[in-house]
PASEBA-1860 file (N, C-alpha, C; in nm, 3 decimals):
! residues 252
1> MKKYVNEP> 27.438/0.390/7.303/27.386/0.461/7.144/27.460/0.639/7.189 ~ 27.583/0.664/7.267/27.647/0.788/7.188/27.715/0.860/7.189 ~ 27.741/0.681/7.125/27.839/0.741/6.947/27.776/0.778/6.886 ~ 27.584/0.738/6.870/27.531/0.766/6.719/27.433/0.845/6.743 ~ 27.496/1.011/6.887/27.401/1.108/6.911/27.436/1.172/6.759 ~ 27.524/1.212/6.687/27.579/1.304/6.615/27.574/1.170/6.513 ~ 27.504/1.126/6.436/27.516/1.064/6.316/27.435/1.132/6.266 ~ 27.421/1.136/6.202/27.175/1.250/6.196/27.172/1.121/6.010
9> RVIYQLSQ> 27.265/0.912/6.043/27.172/0.878/5.966/27.090/0.732/6.021 ~ 27.119/0.831/6.192/27.069/0.718/6.313/26.985/0.771/6.369 ~ 26.883/0.705/6.382/26.732/0.833/6.422/26.713/0.701/6.590 ~ 26.689/0.691/6.690/26.712/0.642/6.824/26.552/0.760/6.867 ~ 26.545/0.617/6.900/26.361/0.638/6.966/26.394/0.572/7.093 ~ 26.397/0.602/7.203/26.327/0.599/7.349/26.211/0.559/7.345 ~ 26.182/0.392/7.397/26.048/0.356/7.419/26.045/0.271/7.547 ~ 25.914/0.310/7.659/25.920/0.249/7.715/25.827/0.114/7.707
17> SLGMARAR> 25.826/0.081/7.577/25.747/-0.085/7.528/25.817/-0.150/7.559 ~ 25.737/-0.294/7.628/25.793/-0.397/7.547/25.760/-0.549/7.454 ~ 25.895/-0.571/7.477/25.846/-0.683/7.338/25.927/-0.636/7.292 ~ 25.999/-0.740/7.159/26.105/-0.710/7.027/26.034/-0.695/6.963 ~ 25.910/-0.735/6.903/25.758/-0.725/6.754/25.719/-0.584/6.828 ~ 25.705/-0.517/6.927/25.657/-0.350/6.900/25.803/-0.296/6.940 ~ 25.876/-0.310/6.960/26.002/-0.249/6.864/26.009/-0.192/6.772 ~ 26.012/-0.322/6.694/26.035/-0.333/6.575/25.971/-0.289/6.501
25> NIAIAAAK> 25.799/-0.239/6.513/25.722/-0.209/6.452/25.746/-0.010/6.465 ~ 25.762/-0.042/6.616/25.811/0.140/6.606/25.883/0.199/6.515 ~ 25.988/0.066/6.545/26.109/0.080/6.407/26.067/0.203/6.280 ~ 26.008/0.008/6.208/25.956/0.016/6.106/25.878/0.128/6.031 ~ 25.822/0.142/6.125/25.655/0.282/6.109/25.719/0.364/6.106 ~ 25.860/0.421/6.181/25.957/0.556/6.149/26.023/0.577/6.019 ~ 26.121/0.462/5.970/26.112/0.449/5.892/26.080/0.461/5.746 ~ 26.191/0.592/5.630/26.161/0.565/5.554/26.165/0.517/5.455
33> GELIAITD> 26.218/0.456/5.421/26.315/0.325/5.324/26.197/0.268/5.253 ~ 26.224/0.217/5.141/26.121/0.080/5.107/26.178/-0.029/5.106 ~ 26.345/-0.062/5.190/26.368/-0.155/5.257/26.384/-0.183/5.360 ~ 26.381/-0.260/5.464/26.383/-0.265/5.607/26.518/-0.372/5.619 ~ 26.590/-0.344/5.657/26.656/-0.472/5.724/26.718/-0.440/5.897 ~ 26.681/-0.601/5.949/26.722/-0.661/6.133/26.766/-0.678/6.120 ~ 26.834/-0.726/6.242/26.922/-0.759/6.260/26.894/-0.734/6.445 ~ 26.979/-0.786/6.582/26.982/-0.804/6.698/27.126/-0.735/6.767
41> DDCVVSSD> 27.092/-0.710/6.920/27.168/-0.645/6.972/27.294/-0.676/6.941 ~ 27.287/-0.805/6.973/27.375/-0.942/6.957/27.525/-0.971/6.828 ~ 27.416/-0.917/6.774/27.465/-0.920/6.619/27.592/-0.806/6.576 ~ 27.692/-0.914/6.462/27.728/-0.814/6.427/27.729/-0.842/6.259 ~ 27.715/-0.754/6.168/27.680/-0.718/6.050/27.796/-0.727/5.957 ~ 27.829/-0.758/5.821/27.924/-0.707/5.793/27.880/-0.561/5.623 ~ 28.050/-0.570/5.627/28.053/-0.403/5.549/27.975/-0.376/5.476 ~ 27.908/-0.545/5.393/27.852/-0.535/5.248/27.672/-0.548/5.262
49> WIETIVST> 27.686/-0.598/5.434/27.554/-0.624/5.461/27.453/-0.572/5.426 ~ 27.395/-0.451/5.383/27.328/-0.396/5.345/27.297/-0.388/5.130 ~ 27.442/-0.360/5.135/27.489/-0.368/5.004/27.378/-0.499/4.917 ~ 27.438/-0.607/4.999/27.378/-0.756/4.953/27.244/-0.813/4.958 ~ 27.191/-0.706/5.079/27.028/-0.660/5.044/26.955/-0.634/4.970 ~ 27.040/-0.499/4.923/26.916/-0.428/4.832/26.999/-0.536/4.741 ~ 27.086/-0.584/4.706/27.123/-0.688/4.553/27.070/-0.764/4.539 ~ 26.975/-0.835/4.621/26.951/-0.939/4.628/26.754/-0.896/4.575
57> FMTYPNVT> 26.792/-0.827/4.646/26.593/-0.747/4.673/26.602/-0.751/4.471 ~ 26.671/-0.660/4.439/26.702/-0.595/4.255/26.687/-0.718/4.140 ~ 26.731/-0.830/4.260/26.812/-1.030/4.141/26.637/-1.062/4.114 ~ 26.607/-1.028/4.249/26.388/-1.115/4.244/26.350/-1.021/4.336 ~ 26.225/-0.992/4.234/26.141/-0.865/4.258/26.108/-0.874/4.347 ~ 26.035/-1.029/4.314/25.853/-1.054/4.378/25.915/-1.148/4.553 ~ 25.998/-1.090/4.560/26.017/-1.168/4.686/25.981/-1.017/4.796 ~ 25.877/-1.061/4.942/25.949/-0.900/4.981/25.961/-1.002/5.093
65> ILFGNVLP> 26.072/-1.124/5.183/26.058/-1.110/5.244/26.221/-1.222/5.259 ~ 26.296/-1.179/5.353/26.402/-1.211/5.333/26.470/-1.293/5.425 ~ 26.547/-1.378/5.409/26.633/-1.446/5.589/26.806/-1.485/5.549 ~ 26.867/-1.426/5.612/26.997/-1.485/5.587/27.046/-1.546/5.696 ~ 27.152/-1.613/5.702/27.219/-1.701/5.780/27.367/-1.631/5.923 ~ 27.284/-1.648/6.020/27.329/-1.674/6.141/27.387/-1.742/6.167 ~ 27.508/-1.676/6.170/27.637/-1.740/6.231/27.674/-1.792/6.400 ~ 27.804/-1.852/6.403/27.850/-1.840/6.555/27.860/-1.710/6.593
73> GYHDPAAG> 27.922/-1.672/6.672/28.076/-1.552/6.727/28.155/-1.718/6.770 ~ 28.272/-1.612/6.862/28.307/-1.734/6.919/28.315/-1.727/7.020 ~ 28.332/-1.893/7.060/28.225/-1.882/7.188/28.342/-2.049/7.247 ~ 28.290/-2.095/7.314/28.381/-2.208/7.431/28.200/-2.310/7.365 ~ 28.246/-2.450/7.314/28.149/-2.573/7.284/28.136/-2.653/7.396 ~ 28.222/-2.684/7.499/28.227/-2.689/7.647/28.129/-2.686/7.753 ~ 28.122/-2.512/7.690/28.024/-2.428/7.854/27.909/-2.455/7.787 ~ 27.879/-2.379/7.576/27.711/-2.409/7.563/27.689/-2.373/7.444
81> FIPIYCRD> 27.639/-2.267/7.399/27.595/-2.335/7.247/27.610/-2.083/7.202 ~ 27.562/-2.146/7.037/27.521/-2.004/7.039/27.422/-2.067/6.899 ~ 27.325/-1.993/6.923/27.151/-2.009/6.851/27.206/-1.948/6.667 ~ 27.155/-2.107/6.619/27.185/-2.001/6.481/27.115/-2.086/6.375 ~ 27.188/-2.036/6.260/27.028/-2.104/6.132/27.187/-2.096/6.021 ~ 27.186/-2.155/5.973/27.220/-2.143/5.778/27.216/-2.235/5.726 ~ 27.190/-2.233/5.619/27.160/-2.297/5.543/27.255/-2.333/5.391 ~ 27.267/-2.396/5.323/27.335/-2.399/5.136/27.352/-2.282/5.060
89> QLKIVSNP> 27.152/-2.284/5.091/27.149/-2.255/4.880/27.077/-2.180/4.890 ~ 27.042/-2.092/4.793/26.911/-2.002/4.778/26.799/-2.072/4.761 ~ 26.758/-2.088/4.854/26.592/-2.112/4.833/26.474/-2.018/4.839 ~ 26.373/-2.003/4.718/26.211/-1.872/4.752/26.086/-1.948/4.808 ~ 26.050/-1.946/4.832/25.916/-1.989/4.826/25.798/-1.870/4.787 ~ 25.707/-1.920/4.810/25.575/-1.909/4.738/25.424/-1.907/4.856 ~ 25.424/-2.059/4.922/25.296/-2.194/4.898/25.283/-2.178/5.014 ~ 25.231/-2.211/5.181/25.200/-2.166/5.293/25.278/-2.346/5.321
97> LEKPQVDG> 25.253/-2.387/5.220/25.284/-2.492/5.312/25.464/-2.559/5.257 ~ 25.536/-2.442/5.237/25.672/-2.486/5.206/25.701/-2.406/5.283 ~ 25.701/-2.336/5.408/25.712/-2.262/5.566/25.763/-2.353/5.585 ~ 25.774/-2.477/5.586/25.883/-2.556/5.715/26.012/-2.575/5.615 ~ 26.017/-2.517/5.527/26.120/-2.503/5.428/26.255/-2.432/5.496 ~ 26.206/-2.283/5.560/26.216/-2.166/5.573/26.190/-2.138/5.648 ~ 26.272/-2.198/5.750/26.272/-2.155/5.989/26.324/-2.004/5.973 ~ 26.425/-1.903/5.897/26.515/-1.788/5.937/26.474/-1.740/6.075
105> LGACMAMR> 26.610/-1.676/6.170/26.560/-1.603/6.213/26.601/-1.353/6.208 ~ 26.508/-1.393/6.288/26.522/-1.236/6.220/26.599/-1.161/6.327 ~ 26.732/-1.228/6.368/26.846/-1.174/6.361/26.921/-1.154/6.228 ~ 26.793/-1.188/6.090/26.924/-1.148/6.017/26.809/-1.171/5.874 ~ 26.731/-1.059/5.878/26.614/-1.067/5.800/26.551/-0.906/5.778 ~ 26.545/-0.929/5.645/26.514/-0.757/5.552/26.316/-0.789/5.515 ~ 26.274/-0.698/5.462/26.174/-0.708/5.415/26.131/-0.574/5.352 ~ 26.028/-0.560/5.271/25.968/-0.453/5.163/25.862/-0.434/5.284
113> KQVWQTLC> 25.828/-0.284/5.297/25.814/-0.229/5.387/25.659/-0.196/5.342 ~ 25.604/-0.213/5.214/25.539/-0.220/5.230/25.447/-0.346/5.273 ~ 25.499/-0.439/5.256/25.419/-0.615/5.286/25.396/-0.580/5.461 ~ 25.506/-0.547/5.529/25.502/-0.515/5.641/25.378/-0.454/5.695 ~ 25.347/-0.325/5.619/25.232/-0.257/5.633/25.074/-0.321/5.598 ~ 25.160/-0.450/5.460/25.034/-0.466/5.417/24.912/-0.581/5.575 ~ 25.029/-0.613/5.622/25.037/-0.743/5.749/24.999/-0.704/5.873 ~ 25.022/-0.561/5.895/24.997/-0.520/5.985/25.067/-0.565/6.087
121> GFDEALGV> 25.226/-0.564/6.057/25.307/-0.542/6.119/25.388/-0.703/6.137 ~ 25.451/-0.705/6.289/25.488/-0.777/6.373/25.320/-0.778/6.456 ~ 25.259/-0.945/6.492/25.269/-0.951/6.602/25.277/-0.964/6.742 ~ 25.246/-0.876/6.845/25.319/-0.800/6.876/25.253/-0.889/7.070 ~ 25.189/-1.007/7.010/25.222/-1.068/7.134/25.285/-1.181/7.126 ~ 25.345/-1.174/7.029/25.417/-1.297/6.991/25.636/-1.211/7.036 ~ 25.696/-1.288/7.046/25.841/-1.254/6.964/25.898/-1.221/7.113 ~ 26.058/-1.211/7.147/26.104/-1.215/7.265/26.067/-1.104/7.339
129> GGLLKSSS> 26.051/-1.142/7.552/25.953/-0.965/7.531/25.744/-1.000/7.544 ~ 25.745/-1.067/7.431/25.544/-1.083/7.437/25.533/-1.122/7.515 ~ 25.367/-1.136/7.482/25.321/-1.304/7.596/25.346/-1.384/7.565 ~ 25.325/-1.428/7.446/25.379/-1.553/7.365/25.515/-1.608/7.349 ~ 25.612/-1.514/7.376/25.847/-1.595/7.387/25.874/-1.617/7.316 ~ 25.839/-1.614/7.186/25.883/-1.570/7.027/25.789/-1.614/6.960 ~ 25.887/-1.606/6.779/25.834/-1.645/6.651/25.743/-1.537/6.609 ~ 25.762/-1.444/6.597/25.710/-1.313/6.537/25.734/-1.263/6.432
137> EGDLAIHA> 25.925/-1.381/6.391/25.914/-1.359/6.250/25.849/-1.470/6.179 ~ 25.848/-1.547/6.245/25.823/-1.661/6.157/25.689/-1.654/6.163 ~ 25.572/-1.610/6.189/25.464/-1.558/6.223/25.390/-1.414/6.100 ~ 25.521/-1.336/6.062/25.493/-1.233/5.973/25.547/-1.356/5.849 ~ 25.636/-1.423/5.792/25.615/-1.525/5.725/25.529/-1.557/5.631 ~ 25.449/-1.648/5.811/25.351/-1.785/5.762/25.198/-1.717/5.648 ~ 25.216/-1.505/5.730/25.087/-1.417/5.630/25.084/-1.429/5.536 ~ 25.254/-1.394/5.547/25.263/-1.368/5.340/25.290/-1.485/5.311
145> LNKGYQIC> 25.282/-1.597/5.361/25.246/-1.697/5.224/25.123/-1.716/5.172 ~ 25.054/-1.694/5.274/24.886/-1.784/5.272/24.852/-1.633/5.170 ~ 24.920/-1.465/5.177/24.891/-1.394/5.136/24.942/-1.357/4.951 ~ 25.004/-1.493/4.947/25.085/-1.498/4.846/25.174/-1.442/4.806 ~ 25.286/-1.404/4.887/25.401/-1.330/4.931/25.518/-1.397/4.883 ~ 25.597/-1.422/4.793/25.737/-1.431/4.779/25.842/-1.428/4.916 ~ 25.884/-1.509/4.961/26.037/-1.563/5.113/26.163/-1.599/5.053 ~ 26.264/-1.503/5.053/26.379/-1.598/4.948/26.445/-1.651/5.122
153> ETPSVSVV> 26.542/-1.749/5.155/26.663/-1.763/5.211/26.790/-1.757/5.093 ~ 26.893/-1.719/5.207/26.974/-1.710/5.106/27.064/-1.675/5.176 ~ 27.252/-1.726/5.227/27.391/-1.749/5.205/27.415/-1.627/5.250 ~ 27.420/-1.581/5.069/27.460/-1.427/5.063/27.464/-1.328/5.157 ~ 27.365/-1.301/5.258/27.381/-1.233/5.364/27.383/-1.327/5.468 ~ 27.429/-1.285/5.571/27.489/-1.351/5.650/27.475/-1.233/5.797 ~ 27.483/-1.230/5.946/27.549/-1.173/6.014/27.651/-1.356/6.154 ~ 27.726/-1.190/6.178/27.761/-1.352/6.348/27.643/-1.323/6.487
161> HNGFRTWE> 27.633/-1.399/6.507/27.544/-1.380/6.627/27.668/-1.409/6.711 ~ 27.663/-1.353/6.821/27.694/-1.360/6.921/27.635/-1.380/7.079 ~ 27.559/-1.482/7.036/27.401/-1.434/7.228/27.462/-1.583/7.233 ~ 27.554/-1.632/7.374/27.561/-1.739/7.355/27.501/-1.740/7.520 ~ 27.478/-1.921/7.516/27.396/-1.960/7.650/27.494/-2.077/7.651 ~ 27.436/-2.057/7.806/27.520/-2.196/7.869/27.407/-2.294/7.860 ~ 27.447/-2.399/7.880/27.371/-2.545/7.871/27.228/-2.530/7.982 ~ 27.244/-2.461/8.047/27.185/-2.469/8.109/27.042/-2.345/8.138
169> EGGELIRR> 27.090/-2.285/8.068/27.017/-2.184/8.043/26.955/-2.203/7.891 ~ 27.034/-2.311/7.829/26.969/-2.355/7.680/26.808/-2.418/7.713 ~ 26.769/-2.504/7.816/26.618/-2.535/7.822/26.504/-2.455/7.834 ~ 26.598/-2.361/7.904/26.504/-2.263/7.936/26.435/-2.168/7.741 ~ 26.536/-2.154/7.701/26.554/-2.092/7.597/26.444/-2.186/7.430 ~ 26.482/-2.271/7.443/26.435/-2.404/7.373/26.254/-2.397/7.391 ~ 26.283/-2.384/7.561/26.074/-2.370/7.551/25.992/-2.272/7.551 ~ 26.089/-2.143/7.549/26.016/-2.006/7.469/26.039/-2.043/7.350
177> YWYGTGAM> 26.138/-2.121/7.259/26.094/-2.071/7.154/25.961/-2.160/7.075 ~ 25.925/-2.301/7.101/25.871/-2.386/7.090/25.739/-2.375/7.142 ~ 25.665/-2.319/7.225/25.541/-2.260/7.265/25.513/-2.138/7.215 ~ 25.571/-2.039/7.157/25.606/-1.938/7.073/25.491/-1.994/6.873 ~ 25.569/-2.084/6.897/25.512/-2.109/6.781/25.464/-2.183/6.776 ~ 25.414/-2.310/6.957/25.326/-2.337/6.875/25.166/-2.268/6.863 ~ 25.172/-2.158/6.970/25.054/-2.080/6.976/25.122/-1.981/6.851 ~ 25.137/-1.990/6.775/25.201/-1.871/6.638/25.053/-1.975/6.513
185> YGKHLRLY> 25.105/-2.177/6.552/25.005/-2.224/6.525/24.878/-2.249/6.471 ~ 24.848/-2.197/6.624/24.780/-2.307/6.697/24.651/-2.145/6.600 ~ 24.742/-1.988/6.624/24.637/-1.899/6.585/24.636/-1.927/6.404 ~ 24.758/-1.986/6.349/24.652/-1.951/6.254/24.623/-2.133/6.212 ~ 24.645/-2.196/6.230/24.514/-2.312/6.254/24.361/-2.237/6.239 ~ 24.375/-2.163/6.331/24.174/-2.100/6.307/24.218/-1.965/6.156 ~ 24.311/-1.883/6.135/24.329/-1.810/6.052/24.317/-1.880/5.868 ~ 24.358/-2.003/5.840/24.357/-2.046/5.750/24.390/-2.195/5.746
193> PLSTFLTL> 24.242/-2.251/5.790/24.304/-2.402/5.829/24.335/-2.474/5.764 ~ 24.237/-2.463/5.615/24.373/-2.552/5.563/24.514/-2.644/5.537 ~ 24.500/-2.463/5.488/24.705/-2.506/5.418/24.763/-2.509/5.597 ~ 24.689/-2.417/5.691/24.797/-2.438/5.880/24.762/-2.592/5.894 ~ 24.637/-2.732/5.848/24.626/-2.802/5.944/24.730/-2.900/5.814 ~ 24.759/-2.916/5.739/24.845/-2.986/5.566/25.031/-2.964/5.627 ~ 25.000/-2.781/5.734/25.219/-2.788/5.702/25.226/-2.802/5.889 ~ 25.117/-2.865/5.954/25.109/-2.978/6.089/25.160/-3.103/6.028
201> VLLAWRWA> 25.080/-3.147/5.946/25.161/-3.265/5.931/25.231/-3.244/5.865 ~ 25.305/-3.187/5.773/25.452/-3.175/5.730/25.539/-3.136/5.841 ~ 25.550/-3.060/5.951/25.571/-3.038/6.098/25.582/-3.153/6.167 ~ 25.469/-3.239/6.230/25.492/-3.371/6.281/25.607/-3.518/6.142 ~ 25.598/-3.418/6.052/25.657/-3.582/6.020/25.837/-3.569/6.008 ~ 25.854/-3.372/5.996/25.983/-3.350/6.032/25.992/-3.398/6.149 ~ 25.951/-3.380/6.275/26.003/-3.346/6.426/26.041/-3.546/6.491 ~ 25.915/-3.630/6.440/25.929/-3.779/6.429/26.050/-3.844/6.335
209> FGSSRVAA> 26.118/-3.786/6.187/26.162/-3.829/6.156/26.342/-3.740/6.072 ~ 26.232/-3.667/6.081/26.380/-3.534/5.985/26.482/-3.468/6.073 ~ 26.486/-3.340/6.061/26.564/-3.260/6.171/26.563/-3.077/6.181 ~ 26.565/-2.979/6.290/26.527/-2.839/6.223/26.672/-2.802/6.211 ~ 26.772/-2.644/6.143/26.804/-2.581/6.149/26.870/-2.559/6.224 ~ 26.727/-2.502/6.311/26.755/-2.455/6.479/26.783/-2.491/6.571 ~ 26.668/-2.650/6.535/26.693/-2.722/6.694/26.810/-2.791/6.667 ~ 26.900/-2.820/6.555/27.061/-2.862/6.560/27.114/-2.771/6.592
217> SLGRNTQK> 27.109/-2.632/6.587/27.230/-2.569/6.658/27.203/-2.555/6.790 ~ 27.137/-2.593/6.897/27.100/-2.639/7.046/27.119/-2.695/7.119 ~ 27.226/-2.770/6.983/27.318/-2.892/7.136/27.190/-3.042/7.191 ~ 27.295/-3.020/7.290/27.233/-3.189/7.333/27.115/-3.148/7.424 ~ 27.065/-3.007/7.384/26.931/-2.942/7.506/26.774/-3.033/7.454 ~ 26.805/-3.101/7.310/26.712/-3.032/7.215/26.619/-3.153/7.215 ~ 26.596/-3.259/7.362/26.544/-3.327/7.390/26.372/-3.350/7.308 ~ 26.332/-3.438/7.289/26.239/-3.404/7.142/26.106/-3.371/7.252
225> SARLQAFV> 26.096/-3.445/7.436/25.961/-3.438/7.426/25.951/-3.314/7.504 ~ 26.087/-3.224/7.566/26.056/-3.130/7.612/25.984/-2.999/7.481 ~ 26.027/-3.037/7.342/25.993/-2.942/7.236/25.867/-2.985/7.252 ~ 25.802/-3.037/7.169/25.675/-3.126/7.178/25.579/-3.096/7.299 ~ 25.595/-3.086/7.430/25.498/-3.033/7.561/25.490/-2.854/7.558 ~ 25.683/-2.847/7.507/25.622/-2.657/7.482/25.511/-2.578/7.368 ~ 25.540/-2.692/7.258/25.533/-2.649/7.117/25.312/-2.732/7.206 ~ 25.264/-2.797/7.239/25.159/-2.853/7.315/25.057/-2.749/7.354
233> SGFMRGLW> 25.167/-2.695/7.461/25.134/-2.618/7.543/25.113/-2.470/7.480 ~ 25.183/-2.413/7.419/25.196/-2.277/7.332/25.084/-2.348/7.209 ~ 25.042/-2.354/7.153/24.931/-2.423/7.052/24.830/-2.439/7.155 ~ 24.728/-2.509/7.235/24.650/-2.483/7.292/24.618/-2.297/7.316 ~ 24.752/-2.259/7.342/24.701/-2.099/7.416/24.700/-2.053/7.298 ~ 24.770/-2.063/7.222/24.652/-2.017/7.045/24.569/-2.044/7.048 ~ 24.523/-2.190/7.049/24.364/-2.184/6.990/24.245/-2.074/7.079 ~ 24.327/-2.078/7.200/24.204/-1.946/7.331/24.218/-1.834/7.325
241> LKIDRKTG> 24.334/-1.800/7.276/24.350/-1.656/7.268/24.262/-1.579/7.189 ~ 24.197/-1.421/7.193/24.114/-1.402/7.100/24.180/-1.365/6.998 ~ 24.147/-1.341/6.892/24.168/-1.328/6.762/24.127/-1.196/6.652 ~ 24.198/-1.076/6.689/24.150/-0.946/6.580/24.187/-0.997/6.400 ~ 24.030/-1.059/6.340/24.102/-1.059/6.197/24.080/-1.033/6.077 ~ 24.089/-0.836/6.167/24.140/-0.773/6.085/24.254/-0.753/6.058 ~ 24.372/-0.797/6.169/24.431/-0.785/6.162/24.534/-0.946/6.147 ~ 24.535/-1.018/6.199/24.548/-1.140/6.161/24.653/-1.130/6.291
249> HFSP> 24.636/-1.061/6.386/24.661/-1.070/6.530/24.614/-1.125/6.663 ~ 24.688/-1.187/6.783/24.648/-1.178/6.884/24.589/-1.070/6.906 ~ 24.458/-1.055/6.971/24.407/-0.987/6.981/24.478/-0.908/7.193 ~ 24.498/-0.732/7.201/24.539/-0.722/7.294/24.527/-0.780/7.436
END
């Protein structure tokens, strides 16, 4: 951060809090702009990244949350993998039953600050470093769809991800990702029973017969049994934990 000390456009806010969702909430609360762009510390964005995000929101004024492609950086595929997410064509959804069609990652994400405020921000129990380990961005997306907001995924916006994992590290990443995803859906089954039940039916079909863009990027460590076990464990936790129904978040 030293090279940004004298950069007037950058505000560095030190926090003793834990968890990615909490860090994002702190940063977005301090942001003064209407549009919020999010990436991770192991990603590289292109020189026109922000310009393309702004242009997409202008072209599609009803879109409130945007996900872009997460491309792999250079790595040795024999030694491990880099989690990615890629789609070939723009996709806009506005119904919670369409959520399985958009699995975008927070490593390349943008939103209108107004929707973040309306939805009370990211659930801080979810996400890396949180109690439930992952899926804070997916959780926000489901809330948005259930409130009637539109979500867009576009290949026009992308980052290069350098988050290399060895094959041995991949197993823990998979467990963490699907555990948080299960907890997220356990919560939403209580908040939005009908739409979430139907979404879970669609997800079960995809698990049995289809494929996930995220899972596909994890290579040979994507055993369905391990993913299902982690998902079910997280799902039961999500059904059990207390929820603040005013915010739609897990209670602290």
